[in-house]
C-alpha positions in Angstrom: 96.3 -194.0 -146.7 93.5 -191.8 -145.4 92.5 -194.5 -142.9 96.0 -194.6 -141.8 96.1 -190.8 -141.3 93.0 -190.9 -139.5 94.2 -193.6 -137.0 97.4 -191.7 -136.6 95.6 -188.5 -135.7 93.4 -190.6 -133.0 96.6 -192.0 -131.6 98.0 -188.6 -131.2 94.8 -187.3 -129.8 94.8 -190.2 -127.3 98.3 -189.5 -126.3 97.7 -185.9 -125.8 94.6 -186.4 -123.7 96.7 -189.0 -121.6 99.3 -186.6 -121.2 97.0 -183.8 -120.1 95.2 -186.2 -117.6 98.4 -187.1 -115.9 100.4 -183.7 -116.1 97.3 -181.5 -115.5 96.1 -183.2 -112.2 99.6 -182.7 -110.7 99.8 -179.2 -111.9 96.4 -178.4 -110.6 97.0 -180.1 -107.3 100.4 -178.2 -107.0 99.3 -174.9 -107.9 95.8 -174.7 -106.8 95.9 -173.3 -103.2 92.7 -173.4 -101.5 91.7 -170.4 -99.6 91.3 -170.7 -95.9 88.0 -171.9 -95.2 85.9 -169.7 -93.0 84.7 -172.6 -91.0 84.7 -170.5 -87.7 81.3 -169.2 -87.6 80.5 -165.8 -86.2 79.9 -166.0 -82.6 76.6 -167.1 -82.0 74.2 -164.6 -80.7 73.6 -165.3 -77.1 69.9 -164.8 -76.2 69.4 -162.2 -73.6 68.2 -163.4 -70.3 64.5 -163.5 -70.1 63.0 -161.0 -67.7 60.1 -163.2 -66.7 58.0 -162.0 -63.9 58.8 -165.0 -61.8 62.5 -164.4 -62.1 62.4 -160.8 -61.1 60.3 -161.5 -58.1 62.7 -164.1 -56.8 65.9 -162.1 -57.3 64.6 -158.8 -56.0 65.8 -158.0 -52.5 64.1 -155.1 -50.7 66.3 -152.4 -49.1 65.9 -152.1 -45.3 63.0 -149.4 -44.6 63.9 -146.3 -42.9 61.3 -147.0 -40.2 63.7 -149.5 -38.6 66.5 -146.9 -38.3 64.2 -144.1 -37.0 63.3 -146.4 -34.1 66.9 -146.5 -32.8 67.0 -145.4 -29.2 69.2 -142.5 -28.3 70.7 -142.2 -24.9 71.2 -138.8 -23.7 74.6 -137.8 -21.8 73.9 -137.3 -18.2 73.5 -133.5 -17.5 76.7 -131.9 -16.0 74.6 -129.1 -14.2 75.0 -129.3 -10.3 72.2 -128.0 -8.3 73.5 -125.9 -5.4 71.1 -125.7 -2.6 71.3 -122.4 -0.7 70.0 -121.9 2.7 67.3 -119.0 3.2 68.8 -115.8 4.5 67.9 -116.0 8.1 68.9 -113.6 10.9 71.0 -115.6 13.3 73.1 -114.8 16.5 76.3 -115.7 14.7 75.6 -114.5 11.1 73.1 -114.7 8.3 72.0 -118.1 7.0 75.1 -120.0 5.8 77.5 -117.2 6.3 78.9 -116.5 9.8 80.5 -113.3 11.2 84.0 -113.1 10.2 83.2 -113.9 6.5 84.9 -111.7 3.8 82.8 -108.7 2.5 82.6 -110.2 -1.1 81.3 -113.6 0.4 78.7 -112.0 2.5 77.4 -109.5 0.0 77.2 -112.3 -2.7 75.2 -114.5 -0.3 72.8 -111.8 0.6 72.5 -110.9 -3.1 71.2 -114.4 -3.9 68.0 -113.6 -1.7 67.7 -109.9 -1.9 69.2 -109.1 -5.4 71.9 -106.3 -5.8 72.3 -103.9 -2.8 70.7 -100.5 -3.1 73.6 -98.8 -1.3 77.2 -99.2 -0.5 78.9 -96.6 1.7 82.4 -97.9 1.3 84.8 -97.7 3.9 84.0 -94.6 6.0 85.1 -93.2 9.5 83.9 -95.5 12.2 81.9 -92.7 13.8 79.1 -92.7 11.2 75.5 -92.8 10.5 75.6 -96.3 12.1 76.6 -94.9 15.2 80.0 -95.5 17.1 81.6 -98.6 15.6 84.8 -100.4 16.0 87.6 -97.9 14.8 89.2 -97.1 12.4 86.6 -97.6 9.6 83.2 -99.1 8.9 81.4 -100.2 5.7 77.6 -100.5 5.4 75.9 -102.5 2.4 72.1 -101.9 2.4 68.9 -103.1 0.8 65.5 -101.5 0.8 63.8 -98.9 3.0 62.5 -99.1 6.5 58.8 -98.4 7.4 59.9 -95.2 9.6 62.4 -93.9 7.0 65.1 -94.3 9.7 68.2 -96.1 8.0 67.5 -98.9 5.5 65.5 -102.2 5.9 68.5 -104.3 6.1 72.2 -103.4 6.5 75.5 -105.6 6.6 78.2 -104.1 8.5 81.9 -104.7 7.9 85.0 -103.5 10.0 88.8 -103.7 9.8 88.9 -103.7 13.7 89.7 -106.8 15.7 86.6 -108.7 16.9 85.8 -112.3 18.3 85.5 -113.2 14.5 88.7 -112.1 13.0 92.0 -110.2 13.9 92.7 -106.6 13.3 93.2 -105.4 9.5 91.0 -108.3 8.2 88.0 -106.9 6.4 85.1 -108.9 7.8 81.4 -109.2 8.6 80.7 -108.3 12.2 77.1 -107.3 12.5 73.7 -106.6 10.7 70.7 -104.3 11.3 67.1 -105.2 10.4 64.3 -102.7 10.6 61.7 -104.4 8.4 60.1 -102.4 5.5 60.1 -103.8 2.2 62.7 -106.4 3.0 61.1 -109.5 4.6 63.5 -111.4 6.9 63.1 -113.6 10.1 65.3 -115.6 12.4 65.3 -119.4 12.3 62.6 -119.4 14.9 60.2 -117.0 13.0 60.9 -113.9 15.0 60.6 -110.8 12.7 59.9 -107.1 12.9 56.3 -106.9 13.9 56.4 -110.0 16.1 54.9 -109.5 19.5 57.0 -109.9 22.7 55.0 -112.9 23.8 56.1 -114.6 20.3 59.8 -113.5 21.2 59.6 -115.1 24.6 58.1 -118.3 23.2 60.7 -118.6 20.5 63.6 -117.6 23.1 63.1 -118.7 26.7 66.3 -116.9 27.6 65.4 -113.5 26.2 65.9 -110.5 28.4 63.6 -107.5 28.1 64.4 -104.1 29.5 63.3 -100.5 29.2 65.0 -98.5 26.6 67.8 -96.1 28.0 66.7 -93.6 25.4 62.9 -93.8 25.8 61.3 -95.1 28.9 58.1 -96.0 27.1 60.0 -98.3 24.7 61.7 -101.5 25.4 64.9 -103.4 24.4 65.5 -107.2 24.2 68.5 -109.4 23.8 69.2 -113.1 23.5 72.8 -113.9 24.4 73.4 -117.5 25.5 77.1 -116.9 25.6 78.3 -113.2 26.7 82.0 -114.3 26.3 81.7 -114.2 22.3 80.4 -111.6 19.9 77.3 -113.7 18.7 73.9 -112.4 19.9 70.7 -111.1 18.9 68.9 -108.1 20.3 66.8 -105.0 19.2 64.1 -102.6 20.2 60.3 -102.8 20.9 57.3 -100.6 21.3 57.2 -101.4 25.0 57.9 -104.3 27.4 54.5 -105.8 27.5 53.5 -109.2 25.7 51.4 -107.3 23.2 54.3 -104.8 22.3 56.0 -105.2 19.0 59.5 -106.0 17.9 60.7 -103.0 15.9 64.3 -104.0 15.0 66.6 -107.2 15.0 70.3 -106.6 15.2 72.9 -109.3 15.2 76.8 -109.6 16.2 78.4 -106.7 17.7 77.1 -103.8 15.7 77.6 -100.2 16.7 76.9 -98.2 19.8 75.1 -94.8 20.2 
């Protein structure tokens, strides 16, 4: 009986074990949930690029030097300055240098100022019977530079009138003559005649010159160069006498004024 009990117990154990084996595997397989595997590994650390000397040398590009920029040629714009060539102020039968008798006062004065500087005196319009003598009426204007060696008048005077002349009609203010007595203003004709020249030099410069006795002083002389008596263009003046060695003491141009 005891043996039977033991055998019965063994059978019961075997049955139980068999049951556990069959049912336990299913339960384990059905209930056991595997956690997600962490198969994705952390991103691999990428090795930093090597900074070998050879690589740095091959990839480095030098910036252009500033020397090349400095050598750039700069072309300057052409100058807009215009050079004006002005003829010297020369004493001529028909005017002074580039300005002829008949020119407006402002034009003649500006031209003389280029050579002589600003005038020392301007009389303005005064009666035609004046310090300049008897001038064409009704008024005369004298613009003057310097002092003469004798103290008489000025070294150089431009004379303007409103009267009719061979250069302009009545009413038009214009240059009609000039007086030159030397002194501290140095002027000459284009042929080189000036105050202090000899009458021999005057005859050489102007073959048509006419030399006469002065009507106011028998010991002095007058001279005139007038190639066309029909116009108001002429050169004339006074001299210390009439001999070749006598000296020119004044040069007057145009109509000027009488005594």
